[in-house]
Every structure is written in structure tokens, then in C-alpha cells.
C-alpha positions as MATLAB code, in Angstrom:
seq = 'MDCVEKKNADGEAPSVIDRYFTRWYRADMKGKPCEDHCVLQHSNRLCVVTLAETHPILQEGRTVKSINYQISNGCSRLNNKVSGKSKRGAQFLTDFAPLCRITCSDETEYTIYSCIRGRLLEVNENILETPNLLLEKPSTDGYIAIILPKFEESKSITENLLTREQFESVVTKRNLSQPP';
ca = [
      14.075   11.412   27.565;
      10.874    9.854   28.789;
      11.151    6.027   29.527;
       7.459    5.732   29.767;
       6.054    3.719   26.756;
       3.316    5.668   24.950;
      -0.068    3.915   25.312;
      -3.137    4.301   23.138;
      -6.598    5.271   24.491;
      -7.262    1.639   25.543;
      -4.072    1.423   27.509;
      -2.434   -0.884   24.983;
       1.132   -0.445   23.616;
       1.236    0.682   19.940;
       1.297   -1.901   17.188;
       4.394   -2.782   15.428;
       3.099   -0.821   12.407;
       2.446    2.329   14.468;
       5.776    1.998   16.213;
       8.221    1.381   13.273;
       6.478    2.569   10.139;
       5.392    5.997    9.020;
       2.009    5.988    7.180;
       1.848    7.959    3.930;
      -1.190    8.043    1.510;
      -2.076    8.695   -2.072;
      -5.636    9.762   -2.277;
      -7.877    9.220   -5.428;
      -5.143    7.330   -7.358;
      -5.162    8.329  -10.978;
      -8.144   10.485  -10.410;
     -10.429    7.564   -9.525;
     -12.526    8.670   -6.490;
     -11.863    6.730   -3.088;
      -9.187    4.522   -4.656;
      -6.768    5.366   -1.926;
      -3.485    3.600   -1.277;
      -1.217    3.550    1.801;
       2.609    3.362    1.862;
       4.206    2.247    5.073;
       7.729    3.486    5.168;
      10.195    2.021    7.649;
      13.195    3.806    9.009;
      15.551    1.449    6.835;
      13.768    3.012    3.720;
      11.741   -0.105    2.845;
       8.190    0.836    1.835;
       5.236   -1.638    2.002;
       2.320   -0.818   -0.291;
      -1.130   -1.512    1.096;
      -4.716   -0.576    0.625;
      -5.734    2.525    2.528;
      -8.609    1.758    4.980;
     -10.990    3.958    2.741;
     -10.396    1.845   -0.399;
     -13.638    0.617   -1.958;
     -12.596   -2.968   -1.474;
     -12.362   -2.648    2.251;
     -15.390   -0.317    2.559;
     -18.340   -1.960    0.997;
     -18.174   -5.424    2.225;
     -16.968   -6.894   -1.051;
     -15.212  -10.184   -1.209;
     -11.961  -10.653   -3.413;
     -12.454  -13.096   -6.239;
      -8.974  -12.882   -7.745;
      -5.590  -11.069   -7.535;
      -3.334  -11.010  -10.624;
       0.098   -9.823  -10.620;
       0.265  -10.308  -14.513;
       0.320   -6.640  -15.669;
       0.658   -7.226  -19.354;
       1.587  -10.018  -21.765;
       5.202   -9.351  -21.212;
       5.210   -8.253  -17.580;
       4.373  -10.252  -14.484;
       5.374   -8.979  -10.996;
       5.586  -12.597   -9.969;
       8.741  -13.007  -12.223;
      10.531  -10.462  -10.086;
      13.750  -12.270   -9.014;
      16.007  -10.213   -6.592;
      19.392  -11.301   -5.510;
      22.383   -9.844   -3.662;
      23.179   -6.717   -1.604;
      22.352   -4.317   -4.459;
      18.977   -6.030   -5.267;
      20.100   -7.173   -8.723;
      17.273   -8.277  -11.024;
      14.568   -6.276   -9.184;
      12.014   -4.595  -11.510;
      12.137   -0.806  -11.328;
       8.926    0.939  -10.644;
       7.690    4.465  -11.281;
       5.060    6.353   -9.232;
       2.272    4.987  -11.366;
       3.421    1.448  -12.187;
       0.621   -1.155  -11.741;
       1.472   -3.735   -9.125;
      -1.605   -5.963   -9.543;
      -5.231   -6.069  -10.453;
      -7.883   -7.172   -7.925;
     -11.154   -8.453   -9.034;
     -14.142   -8.621   -6.569;
     -17.066  -10.915   -6.488;
     -19.319   -8.330   -8.075;
     -16.699   -8.158  -11.094;
     -15.493   -4.656  -10.274;
     -11.702   -4.571  -10.889;
      -9.262   -2.401   -9.231;
      -5.655   -1.744  -10.265;
      -3.171   -1.143   -7.452;
      -0.282    1.080   -8.138;
       3.183    1.471   -6.584;
       2.752    5.152   -5.560;
       6.599    5.553   -5.279;
       9.605    5.069   -7.412;
      11.906    2.253   -6.437;
      12.918   -1.488   -6.912;
      10.264   -3.999   -6.454;
      11.671   -6.308   -3.793;
       8.696   -8.707   -3.125;
       5.109   -9.232   -3.991;
       2.886  -10.915   -1.425;
       2.228  -14.244   -2.916;
       0.143  -15.243    0.243;
      -2.775  -13.159   -0.939;
      -3.013  -15.233   -4.083;
      -3.807  -18.176   -2.110;
      -5.784  -16.450    0.595;
      -7.356  -13.270   -0.739;
      -9.165  -12.544    2.405;
      -5.825  -11.559    4.117;
      -6.360   -8.409    1.973;
      -9.549   -7.589    3.691;
      -8.820   -8.908    7.214;
      -5.160   -7.578    7.718;
      -4.493   -4.920    5.079;
      -1.537   -3.342    6.750;
       0.128   -6.546    7.904;
      -0.291  -10.020    6.224;
      -2.486   -8.531    3.498;
       0.156   -6.162    1.969;
       0.612   -5.925   -1.852;
       4.300   -5.353   -2.328;
       7.577   -4.231   -0.837;
       9.578   -1.575   -2.584;
      13.071   -0.137   -1.920;
      13.451    3.462   -3.167;
      16.892    4.714   -4.309;
      18.947    5.996   -1.408;
      19.240    9.465   -2.850;
      15.415    9.564   -3.424;
      14.493    8.080   -0.113;
      13.714   11.497    1.450;
      11.951   13.034   -1.605;
       9.572   10.052   -2.413;
       7.069   11.355    0.066;
       6.633   14.624   -1.422;
       3.729   13.421   -3.470;
       2.228   11.548   -0.596;
      -0.094   12.742    2.136;
       0.437   12.474    5.920;
      -2.183   10.805    7.969;
      -3.573   14.345    9.033;
      -3.659   15.587    5.470;
      -5.306   12.302    4.307;
      -7.946   12.553    6.965;
      -8.718   16.079    5.945;
      -9.090   14.843    2.273;
     -11.341   12.037    3.298;
     -13.580   14.410    5.533;
     -13.949   16.853    2.652;
     -14.805   13.920    0.294;
     -17.451   12.650    2.699;
     -19.013   16.152    3.165;
     -19.295   16.693   -0.699;
     -20.867   13.237   -1.448;
     -24.672   13.202   -1.441;
     -26.222   11.039    1.421;
];
């Protein structure tokens, strides 16, 4: 086994995200072009839902006006109270369960979805107070939520997601098909 640490092109060690997480993508969420989501999967099964770097919120120089975890009158992701080893009380999410709604300063609204099935462990309340974290550090401090898939589903949850290479191929095709 090689003991030499892998370095990127600049000679720096890989980031914590690159070292410990596998990036998975869901392109054109619910048929909406460019609304891409990223799921960072840790080796311990935890999945962190973030915006993909190609999402319109991050692309077009927008500013975030508000983030709302209130999904409907009876459902708020902020009311998620988890306790114990078996994560009792966690809301169970399906692939297309909405996590939050983000409103930009130009009044466009984006719904962010879970992308995977599992228990909602945590939503990022820090982005409510500091929405710019979503723009400045989308993969770290600006994450949307943390989800724990069922143990027996932990291998199969990525079947509907794209690898980084597949995602880059989709983005390239999308950019070629768009008029200048």
C-alpha cells in the first residue's frame, strides 16, 4: 500500500469532503432543468444533502432572501426531534420529499428535495440566520440536511443517483444543447 498522500494539482492535500465523502448527484430534479442536487455519502452511511455547484442559486449571482423549512401547514422540518441510538422521532423521507424552499432576492423560489430515502437527522438551522453560507460554502457549512438511510437500503440508495463523471457528462450535454 502506498503511504504517499494523494495531492491535487496545486500540491495540496484533499479536503475533508473529498477524502471522507462520496459525491452523488441528482440532475434536473423533478424535471426542472439545472436544478441539480448533491448528496455527500460518508462511509458510516450518513448522507449530507447540498446544492450541486450547477444549481441556479449558485450559478447566476443571486442572493438568498429566505429559507423556509415549513413544507406545509402540518409539516415543518424544524420540528424534527431525534433521540437515541435508533433515531426515534426522526421524520422519514422518500426520494422526492421536500426539505426546504429557498427564495432568492429576485423572488424566484426553489424547492430542495431529499434525493434519497431515510430518516431526517438534522436540518441546518445556521443557514436560516446566515443564508449566505449556502452560497459561500455549499458543501460544508451551507448544507441543507443530514439523512440516515436504512441499513438494508444503504447500498441501493445511490442507484438513482449519478457519479461525478456521469453528472459532468450530463452537464456537458446540457451546456452544448443550450443556445448561447
